[in-house]
C-alpha positions in Angstrom: -42.3 -26.7 25.4 -39.4 -29.2 24.7 -38.5 -29.2 28.2 -42.3 -29.6 29.3 -42.6 -32.6 26.8 -39.6 -34.3 28.2 -40.6 -33.8 31.7 -44.2 -35.4 30.9 -42.3 -38.2 29.3 -40.1 -38.7 32.2 -43.1 -39.0 34.4 -44.9 -41.6 32.2 -41.7 -43.7 32.4 -42.1 -43.5 36.0 -45.4 -45.0 36.0 -44.3 -47.6 33.5 -41.5 -48.7 36.1 -44.2 -48.9 38.8 -46.4 -51.0 36.5 -43.7 -53.7 36.1 -43.0 -53.5 39.9 -46.6 -54.2 40.6 -47.0 -56.9 38.4 -43.9 -58.8 39.8 -45.1 -58.2 43.3 -48.6 -59.1 42.5 -47.3 -62.5 41.2 -46.1 -63.2 44.6 -48.7 -61.8 46.6 -51.0 -64.1 48.9 -54.3 -64.1 47.0 -56.2 -64.7 50.2 -54.9 -61.1 51.5 -57.6 -58.6 51.4 -55.4 -56.1 49.4 -54.7 -58.7 46.6 -56.0 -57.6 43.3 -58.4 -60.5 41.7 -57.3 -61.8 38.5 -57.4 -59.6 35.8 -57.8 -56.5 38.2 -54.2 -55.4 37.6 -54.2 -55.6 33.8 -57.7 -53.9 33.9 -56.1 -51.0 36.2 -53.4 -50.4 33.8 -55.7 -50.7 30.5 -57.4 -47.6 32.1 -53.8 -45.9 32.4 -53.1 -46.6 28.8 -54.2 -43.1 27.5 -51.2 -41.9 29.5 -49.0 -43.8 27.0 -50.8 -42.8 23.9 -53.1 -39.7 23.8 -51.2 -37.6 26.3 -47.5 -38.2 25.6 -46.4 -38.6 22.2 -43.2 -37.6 19.9 -45.8 -35.3 18.0 -47.2 -33.8 21.3 -46.0 -30.3 20.7 -49.4 -28.8 20.3 -51.2 -30.8 23.2 -51.9 -28.4 26.1 -51.5 -29.2 29.9 -55.2 -28.5 30.4 -56.4 -31.2 27.9 -53.8 -33.7 29.6 -55.2 -32.7 32.8 -58.9 -33.5 31.7 -57.8 -37.0 30.7 -56.0 -37.7 33.8 -59.1 -36.8 35.9 -61.2 -39.2 33.6 -59.0 -42.0 34.1 -59.0 -41.4 38.1 -62.8 -41.3 37.9 -62.7 -44.8 36.3 -60.2 -46.2 38.8 -62.1 -45.2 41.5 -65.2 -47.2 40.2 -63.4 -50.3 41.5 -61.5 -49.1 44.4 -59.0 -51.9 45.3 -55.7 -51.4 46.6 -53.9 -51.2 43.4 -56.4 -48.5 42.0 -56.0 -46.4 45.2 -52.3 -46.4 44.7 -52.6 -45.3 41.0 -55.0 -42.7 41.9 -52.5 -41.2 44.6 -49.8 -41.4 41.8 -52.0 -39.7 39.4 -53.0 -36.9 41.9 -49.3 -36.3 42.1 -49.2 -36.1 38.4 -51.8 -33.5 38.6 -50.0 -31.4 40.9 -47.0 -31.5 38.6 -49.1 -29.9 36.0 -49.9 -26.9 38.0 -46.3 -26.1 37.9 -46.6 -25.1 34.3 -48.1 -21.8 35.2 -44.4 -21.0 36.6 -42.7 -22.3 33.5 -40.7 -19.3 31.8 -42.0 -18.4 28.6 -39.4 -18.1 25.7 -36.6 -19.0 28.0 -33.4 -20.6 26.5 -30.4 -21.9 27.9 -27.5 -19.1 28.3 -30.3 -16.4 27.9 -28.8 -14.5 31.1 -25.0 -15.5 30.7 -22.7 -12.6 30.5 -21.0 -13.0 27.0 -18.4 -10.3 27.3 -15.2 -11.0 25.5 -12.5 -8.5 25.9 -8.9 -8.1 24.1 -5.7 -7.6 26.3 -2.2 -8.5 25.4 -3.2 -9.7 22.1 -5.4 -12.3 23.6 -9.3 -12.8 23.9 -10.8 -13.3 27.3 -14.1 -14.0 28.9 -13.9 -12.2 32.4 -17.5 -12.5 33.7 -18.2 -16.2 33.1 -17.5 -18.9 35.8 -14.4 -20.8 34.5 -12.9 -22.5 37.3 -11.1 -25.8 35.9 -10.6 -24.1 32.7 -7.0 -22.6 31.7 -6.1 -19.3 33.0 -3.7 -16.7 31.6 -1.0 -16.3 34.1 -0.5 -12.4 33.5 -4.1 -11.6 33.6 -5.7 -14.3 35.6 -8.5 -14.6 33.2 -9.8 -17.6 31.1 -9.3 -17.9 27.5 -12.4 -16.9 25.3 -11.9 -19.8 23.0 -12.1 -22.3 25.7 -15.1 -20.6 27.6 -16.9 -20.5 24.1 -16.5 -24.3 23.9 -17.9 -24.9 27.5 -20.7 -23.0 26.8 -21.6 -24.7 23.9 -21.2 -28.0 25.6 -23.7 -26.8 28.3 -26.3 -26.0 25.4 -26.0 -28.7 23.4 -24.6 -31.6 25.5 -22.4 -32.7 22.5 -20.0 -35.3 23.8 -17.1 -34.1 21.3 -17.1 -30.8 22.9 -16.7 -32.8 26.1 -13.7 -34.4 24.7 -12.2 -31.2 23.5 -12.5 -29.8 26.9 -10.7 -33.0 28.4 -7.8 -32.4 26.0 -7.6 -28.8 26.8 -7.5 -29.5 30.5 -5.1 -32.5 30.4 -2.8 -30.1 28.3 -2.7 -27.5 31.0 -2.2 -29.9 33.9 -5.8 -29.2 35.2 -6.9 -31.9 37.6 -10.2 -30.7 39.1 -13.4 -31.4 37.6 -16.7 -29.4 37.1 -19.2 -30.6 39.5 -22.1 -32.2 37.8 -23.2 -29.5 35.2 -25.7 -32.3 33.7 -27.7 -32.4 36.7 -29.2 -29.1 35.8 -31.1 -30.9 33.3 -32.5 -33.7 35.6 -36.1 -33.9 37.3 -37.0 -34.8 40.7 -39.7 -37.6 41.3 -41.8 -35.4 43.6 -42.5 -31.7 43.4 -41.9 -29.3 40.7 -39.5 -29.2 37.8 -36.3 -27.3 38.6 -37.2 -25.0 35.7 -40.0 -23.7 37.8 -37.4 -22.3 40.0 -36.6 -19.6 37.2 -35.5 -16.4 38.8 -34.2 -13.4 36.7 -33.6 -11.1 39.6 -29.9 -11.7 39.4 -27.8 -8.6 39.6 -25.2 -8.6 37.0 -21.5 -8.3 38.6 -20.5 -5.8 36.2 -23.0 -3.1 37.3 -23.0 -0.8 40.5 -25.0 -3.4 42.8 -22.4 -6.0 41.5 -19.5 -4.0 43.0 -21.6 -3.7 46.3 -22.0 -7.4 46.5 -18.0 -7.8 46.0 -17.3 -5.3 48.5 -19.3 -6.9 51.1 -17.5 -10.3 50.5 -14.4 -8.3 51.1 -15.6 -6.8 54.2 -17.0 -10.4 55.4 -13.5 -11.6 55.1 -11.9 -9.1 57.2 -14.2 -9.6 60.2 -13.8 -13.5 60.3 -12.0 -13.2 63.5 -14.3 -10.4 65.2 -16.1 -11.8 68.2 -19.8 -12.2 67.6 -20.8 -10.2 70.6 -19.5 -7.1 68.7 -22.1 -7.1 66.2 -24.6 -6.9 69.1 -24.1 -3.5 70.4 -22.7 -0.3 69.4 -21.3 0.4 72.9 -18.9 -2.7 72.9 -15.5 -1.2 71.9 -12.2 -2.4 73.4 -9.1 -4.1 72.6 -10.9 -7.1 71.0 -12.0 -5.1 68.4 -8.7 -5.5 66.7 -8.4 -7.4 63.4 -5.0 -8.2 62.2 -3.2 -4.6 61.8 -6.1 -2.7 61.4 -6.2 -1.7 65.2 -8.9 -0.8 67.7 -12.1 0.2 66.2 -11.6 -1.8 63.0 -15.3 -3.2 62.9 -16.5 0.4 62.9 -14.1 1.5 59.9 -15.6 -1.2 58.0 -19.2 -0.4 58.8 -18.3 3.3 57.8 -17.0 2.3 54.5 -19.9 0.1 53.9 -22.4 3.0 54.5 -20.5 4.9 51.9 -20.6 2.0 49.4 -24.1 0.8 50.0 -26.9 3.0 49.4 -30.9 3.0 48.9 -30.1 3.7 45.3 -28.0 0.6 44.5 -28.8 -1.9 47.3 -32.3 -0.9 48.7 -32.9 -4.2 50.5 -29.7 -4.2 52.5 -30.5 -4.6 56.2 -30.3 -1.1 58.0 -31.2 0.2 61.2 -35.2 1.7 60.6 -34.5 4.9 62.7 -31.3 5.9 61.0 -31.5 4.1 57.5 -28.0 3.2 58.3 -26.0 -0.1 58.3 -24.9 -0.7 61.9 -23.2 -3.3 63.9 -26.6 -4.9 64.5 -27.4 -5.1 60.9 -24.4 -5.6 59.0 -24.0 -9.0 57.1 -27.3 -10.2 58.7 -30.1 -11.8 56.7 -33.4 -10.3 55.6 -35.9 -13.1 56.6 -38.3 -12.4 59.5 -36.4 -12.6 63.0 -32.8 -12.2 61.3 -32.5 -8.6 63.0 -33.8 -9.5 66.3 -31.4 -10.8 69.1 -28.0 -12.1 68.4 -26.5 -12.7 64.9 -26.5 -16.4 65.1 -29.4 -18.6 65.6 -30.3 -20.1 69.0 -30.1 -23.5 67.3 -26.3 -23.5 66.9 -25.8 -23.3 70.8 -28.4 -25.8 72.1 -27.4 -29.1 73.3 -27.7 -31.6 70.5 -29.8 -34.6 71.7 -28.9 -37.8 69.7 -30.4 -41.3 70.8 -29.4 -41.7 74.5 -27.0 -39.0 74.6 -26.3 -35.7 73.5 -23.4 -33.4 72.2 -21.9 -29.9 72.8 -22.1 -27.9 69.7 -18.4 -27.1 69.3 -16.8 -26.9 65.9 -13.3 -26.4 64.5 -12.2 -23.3 62.6 -10.0 -22.9 59.4 -7.4 -20.2 59.3 -6.9 -18.5 56.0 -4.9 -20.2 53.4 -1.7 -17.7 53.0 -0.7 -18.9 49.7 -4.0 -18.1 48.1 -3.4 -14.4 48.6 -0.5 -14.8 46.0 -1.2 -14.5 42.3 0.8 -17.8 41.5 -0.9 -19.6 44.2 -4.4 -18.5 43.3 -4.0 -19.3 39.8 -2.7 -22.9 40.7 -5.7 -23.5 42.7 -8.0 -22.5 40.0 -6.5 -25.1 38.0 -6.7 -28.0 40.4 -4.1 -27.3 43.4 -5.9 -27.9 46.6 -3.6 -26.6 49.6 -5.6 -28.2 52.5 -7.8 -26.6 55.1 -6.5 -27.0 58.8 -8.6 -27.5 61.9 -7.9 -25.3 64.8 -9.2 -24.5 68.3 -12.7 -26.4 68.8 -15.1 -24.2 70.4 -18.8 -22.8 70.1 -19.4 -20.5 67.1 -18.1 -17.5 68.5 -16.6 -15.7 65.7 -17.6 -15.7 61.7 -14.7 -18.0 61.1 -16.2 -20.7 63.0 -19.3 -20.5 60.9 -17.6 -20.5 57.6 -15.9 -23.4 58.8 -18.9 -25.3 59.9 -20.4 -24.8 56.5 -17.3 -26.1 54.5 -17.8 -29.9 54.8 -21.1 -30.1 56.6 -23.4 -33.1 55.7 -25.7 -32.0 53.1 -28.8 -31.1 55.5 -26.7 -31.2 58.7 -28.0 -28.5 60.9 -31.3 -28.3 59.8 -31.7 -32.0 60.7 -30.0 -31.1 64.3 -32.9 -28.6 64.4 -35.6 -31.2 63.6 -34.1 -33.5 66.1 -34.3 -30.6 68.7 -37.8 -29.8 67.6 -39.0 -33.3 68.2 -37.3 -33.8 71.5 -39.1 -30.5 72.9 -42.3 -31.7 71.6 -43.0 -28.9 69.2 -44.5 -30.9 66.5 -47.9 -30.1 66.1 -49.3 -33.1 64.4 -51.8 -34.6 66.9 -54.7 -36.4 64.9 -57.1 -37.1 67.7 -58.0 -38.6 71.1 -56.6 -42.2 70.1 -53.8 -41.5 67.9 -51.2 -39.2 66.4 -48.9 -38.8 63.4 -45.6 -40.5 62.8 -45.2 -41.6 59.1 -47.6 -38.9 57.7 -47.0 -35.3 59.0 -45.3 -36.7 62.4 -41.7 -36.8 63.7 -40.4 -39.6 61.3 -42.0 -37.7 58.3 -40.3 -34.5 59.2 -36.7 -36.1 59.6 -37.2 -38.2 56.3 -38.6 -34.9 54.5 -36.0 -32.9 55.7 -33.4 -35.3 53.8 -35.7 -36.0 50.9 -36.4 -32.4 50.0 -32.9 -31.5 49.6 -32.8 -33.3 46.1 -35.4 -31.0 44.5 -33.9 -27.8 46.0 -30.2 -28.8 44.8 -31.6 -29.6 41.4 -33.6 -26.3 41.4 -30.4 -24.5 42.3 -28.2 -26.4 39.9 -30.3 -25.3 37.0 -30.1 -21.7 38.2 -26.3 -21.9 38.5 -25.6 -23.7 35.1 -28.1 -23.0 32.8 -29.2 -19.5 33.8 -26.5 -17.4 35.4 -23.2 -19.3 35.0 -21.9 -16.5 37.4 -18.2 -16.3 38.5 -17.3 -16.8 42.2 -16.1 -13.9 44.3 -12.4 -15.1 44.1 -12.4 -14.7 40.5 -14.2 -11.1 40.8 -11.3 -10.3 43.3 -8.9 -11.3 40.5 -10.6 -8.8 38.1 -10.2 -6.0 40.7 -6.6 -6.9 41.3 -5.9 -6.6 37.5 -7.7 -3.4 37.2 -5.4 -2.0 40.1 -2.4 -3.0 37.9 -3.6 -2.1 34.4 -5.8 1.2 35.3 -8.0 2.6 33.1 -7.3 0.8 30.0 -8.6 -2.7 31.7 -11.4 -0.9 33.6 -12.9 0.4 30.2 -12.2 -2.7 28.3 -14.2 -4.8 31.0 -17.6 -3.6 29.9 -18.3 -2.1 33.2 -21.3 0.3 34.1 -20.6 4.0 34.1 -21.7 3.9 37.8 -19.2 1.0 38.5 -16.3 2.8 37.1 -17.2 6.1 39.1 -17.7 4.1 42.4 -14.3 2.3 41.8 -12.7 5.6 41.1 -14.3 8.0 43.6 -16.2 6.4 46.3 -14.0 6.8 49.5 -15.7 3.7 51.0 -14.3 1.6 48.3 -10.8 2.7 48.5 -10.7 2.5 52.2 -11.9 -1.0 52.3 -9.4 -2.0 49.4 -6.7 -0.4 51.7 -7.9 -2.6 54.6 -7.7 -5.8 52.3 -4.3 -4.8 51.1 -3.0 -4.7 54.6 -4.9 -7.7 55.8 -3.3 -9.8 53.0 0.3 -8.5 53.6 -0.1 -9.5 57.2 -1.5 -12.9 56.3 1.5 -13.4 53.7 4.2 -12.7 56.3 2.5 -14.7 58.9 2.0 -17.5 56.3 5.8 -17.5 55.4 6.9 -17.5 59.2 4.6 -20.4 59.8 6.1 -22.6 57.0 9.6 -21.6 58.3 8.3 -22.7 61.8 6.9 -25.8 60.6 9.9 -26.8 58.4 12.3 -26.8 61.0 16.0 -25.6 61.6 17.3 -26.2 58.2 14.9 -24.0 56.4 17.1 -21.0 55.7 19.6 -23.2 54.0 17.5 -25.3 52.0 15.3 -22.4 51.2 18.5 -20.6 49.6 19.4 -23.7 47.6 15.7 -24.2 46.3 15.1 -23.8 42.6 12.5 -21.1 42.7 11.8 -20.9 38.9 9.9 -24.3 39.1 6.4 -23.5 37.5 5.0 -27.0 37.9 5.6 -29.0 40.9 4.2 -32.5 41.4 4.9 -32.8 45.0 2.9 -34.2 47.9 1.5 -31.5 50.0 3.1 -33.0 52.9 6.6 -33.1 51.5 9.4 -30.6 52.6 9.6 -29.6 48.6 6.0 -28.5 48.8 6.8 -26.0 51.8 9.7 -24.7 50.1 7.8 -24.1 46.9 5.1 -22.4 48.7 7.6 -20.4 50.8 9.1 -19.1 47.4 5.8 -18.2 46.1 4.8 -16.2 49.0 8.2 -14.5 49.2 7.9 -13.8 45.6 4.6 -12.0 46.2 6.0 -9.8 49.3 9.5 -8.8 47.9 9.5 -9.2 44.1 6.1 -7.8 43.7 6.2 -5.6 46.9 4.6 -2.6 45.3 1.6 -4.3 43.8 -1.6 -4.2 45.6 -3.0 -7.2 47.3 -6.5 -7.3 46.3 -7.1 -11.1 46.0 -9.8 -12.3 48.3 -8.3 -14.0 51.3 -9.6 -17.6 51.3 -10.6 -19.9 54.1 -10.8 -23.1 51.9 -7.5 -24.7 50.8 -9.3 -25.6 47.6 -10.9 -22.1 47.2 -14.6 -22.0 45.9 -16.2 -25.0 44.5 -16.3 -26.1 40.9 -19.7 -24.7 40.2 -21.1 -21.3 39.5 -21.9 -19.1 42.2 -25.6 -18.3 41.8 -27.7 -19.8 43.5 -25.9 -20.7 46.5 -26.4 -24.6 47.4 -26.5 -24.3 51.1 -29.1 -21.5 50.8 -31.3 -23.7 48.7 -30.9 -26.5 50.8 -31.4 -24.1 54.0 -34.5 -22.5 52.4 -36.1 -25.9 51.5 -35.3 -27.7 55.0 -36.3 -25.0 57.2 -39.6 -24.5 55.3 -40.2 -28.3 56.0 -39.4 -27.4 59.7 -41.7 -24.7 59.8 -44.6 -26.6 58.2 -44.2 -29.5 60.5 -44.6 -27.3 63.6 -47.7 -25.7 62.3 -49.2 -29.1 60.6 -52.7 -30.1 61.7 -53.1 -26.6 63.9 -55.9 -24.4 64.1 -54.1 -21.2 64.4 -55.2 -17.9 63.8 -53.1 -15.7 61.3 -51.5 -13.5 64.0 -50.5 -16.3 66.2 -49.2 -18.9 63.6 -45.8 -20.0 64.7 -45.2 -17.3 67.4 -44.0 -19.4 70.3 -41.4 -17.5 72.2 -38.0 -19.3 72.1 -37.2 -19.2 75.8 -40.7 -20.4 76.7 -39.5 -23.9 75.3 -35.7 -23.7 76.0 -34.1 -23.4 79.3 -30.5 -23.4 80.8 -30.7 -27.2 80.9 -30.8 -27.3 77.0 -27.3 -25.1 76.7 -23.9 -26.3 77.6 -22.8 -22.7 77.8 -24.8 -21.5 80.7 -23.3 -18.1 80.7 -24.5 -17.6 76.9 -28.1 -18.8 78.1 -28.5 -16.3 80.8 -26.9 -13.5 78.8 -29.1 -14.1 76.1 -32.4 -14.7 77.8 -31.9 -11.6 79.8 -31.2 -9.4 76.7 -33.6 -10.7 74.1 -36.2 -12.8 75.9 -39.4 -11.7 74.2 -37.7 -10.8 71.1 -36.9 -14.4 69.9 -39.6 -16.7 68.5 -39.0 -20.4 67.3 -39.8 -19.6 64.0 -37.6 -16.5 63.8 -34.7 -18.6 65.0 -35.3 -21.1 62.3 -35.4 -18.4 59.8 -32.2 -17.0 61.0 -30.5 -20.5 60.9 -31.4 -20.6 57.3 -29.7 -17.2 56.9 -26.6 -18.2 58.9 -26.4 -21.4 56.9 -26.5 -19.1 53.6 -24.2 -16.3 54.8 -21.9 -18.5 56.4 -20.7 -19.2 52.8 -20.2 -15.7 52.1 -18.0 -15.1 55.3 -16.0 -17.9 53.7 -15.6 -16.0 50.3 -17.3 -18.5 48.1 -20.6 -16.6 47.5 -22.2 -13.2 47.4 -25.3 -12.1 49.2 -27.5 -12.5 46.2 -26.6 -16.0 45.5 -28.0 -16.7 49.1 -31.2 -14.6 48.8 -32.2 -15.9 45.3 -31.4 -19.6 46.4 -33.4 -19.4 50.0 -36.4 -18.3 47.8 -36.0 -21.2 45.3 -35.6 -23.8 48.1 -38.6 -22.6 49.9 -40.7 -22.4 46.7 -39.6 -26.4 45.9 -40.2 -27.0 49.5 -43.9 -25.8 49.2 -44.5 -27.9 45.8 -43.2 -31.1 47.8 -45.5 -30.5 50.8 -48.4 -30.1 48.4 -47.5 -33.4 46.5 -47.1 -35.1 49.9 -50.5 -33.9 50.8 -52.3 -35.3 47.7 -50.3 -38.8 47.7 -50.8 -39.4 51.4 -53.5 -42.1 52.7 -54.6 -39.2 54.8 -55.5 -37.1 52.0 -58.5 -39.7 51.1 -59.6 -40.1 54.7 -61.3 -37.6 57.3 -57.7 -37.0 58.6 -56.7 -34.3 55.7 -53.2 -33.1 56.4 -52.9 -29.5 56.3 -49.6 -27.5 56.8 -50.1 -23.9 57.9 -46.8 -21.6 58.4 -45.3 -18.2 57.4 -43.2 -18.0 54.5 -39.8 -16.0 54.3 -41.7 -12.9 53.3 -43.8 -13.1 56.2 -47.1 -14.0 54.5 -49.2 -16.9 55.6 -49.5 -19.9 53.5 -51.8 -23.0 54.0 -51.1 -26.5 52.0 -53.6 -29.5 51.9 -54.7 -32.0 49.1 -57.1 -29.3 48.2 -54.6 -26.9 47.2 -52.1 -24.0 48.3 -53.9 -21.1 49.8 -52.2 -17.7 50.8 -54.1 -16.5 53.8 
């Protein structure tokens, strides 16, 4: 109830600010203008609004129900309509928007409290207390165990619960004392509100699978597998018959992809991961299903959406969609380098070989520093240029600002705010889940400490049994170990090559005992230090398994928790907007909605790579639809982050739904606040959701068909 009250108070403050704006605007308004209020009308309008400030929202509101507030707002709207001037029309639209907000209360979690789903496991190891299953990047990590100290984590958790600034000061002192330079990314935004659409608390989703259970191990094993195939050509994911020298991932040899798929089939079963994409005939994970999403259209055609390969029209020109790729960062496969990264060191991400997205590495690079709504905006431009927006109003006019092209592109940007706020609430206040790189560090230490640590980590019996006895797990971890050793060797040789002819002499004289080094990344000292860390991992610790997760990003994973994924939340919201604007104003039967075949709308002229167009159309022509490729685009944007090693699959699945649900509330709010909602041109959006159900949204409400 406290959160609801705060939300309503915030909404009323919104109205008060509008009141001030309107008064100022009216003082400068031409009194001869037809929309100008007559003297006294403005104050009269706001007198009618006064109950919002007194009866509905007070500091003693605890027992006021949402339904009684709704009735009062309806009465105010009725009185405003008695004098239907411009100001009153505007206020009615705002009140209609507020009424849609009340409907979100049905989705408010009952009895929820911050931290309810946090994993509060604390373990004792080497006479220290640690919190192994809590997000703790930017907090001090123990050098031996690579785990965060429980005392610091508890201070951090209490700060998130109470927002006590004295605790924030304590955290700052702790971080400075340990030379930690990176900062948490906006945890307070989890408490914020959007000005349109439902409250972020309505994104409540308790379907997160704890990482210390059997399903959690499956999630981590898939992220390992995705790291191993970053350089695998995408065409190998389309057919079981394509086997050759290309199917060679570092030292794993020919058939490496099939080795990984065999391991995944032994790890992931119907019992622990019933929703994982499988072949419907064999019920097995195959080349055509592995690493794909679960949305309608994801399993049809190539792994990547066609929207990644179309020419990008922009004003009077167009661009080829060619992107760079990041190589793996070798030093982050060492324990010393990884720990320094967790505490603030950014080793940088290099760009190589600009090309179309032809391996998962290109996709993982694309979703690194991409604009907030980047590729969905591109998709919106493409749909606009191909006249796919269904917003025609009548014989003499069509939509532009409301439900038209301008509205589509603006909404793609605007909806990101609420989608991000909803995912931020899920990240910080619901799950506080550690990233995959931290999970891999736990597995690394289990390999060193053995059963004593495994028993101490509060892992489920099924987790421990799978880790000890599942052949797929051991086979996949062997591949990870080999991959990391190759990566470390190539990384050392690359540093040596870049340093130049004096490397051997300078390296032999370098003080390799340095713990902290405030050197600039471009200096020779930095290269020598990195080389010494890699050499130590390869030689001094040669017998130690190398189970850290290979990293594409020099800074590692972001400084905010894993679940839900920000890219997935944005993708879910923005793709929902695109599908809605394709179907807006349309009279479409349930079985035909948004079923346009992709290649009925796009031709060779729309592709820079004509060979790719010909091959794809010949093989998949009637399988691909525009809506299916939009859904696939949302999945690609999400799973691309998992290929980069910064998210689990469930982070993406949960956030896609969060983004979609927020976008639906956003579209409903737009319907009731548009001028068209009070005219004969009533806006309606009809489209299929991610679960393939049909939905219709208008000012009259949300209808599931």
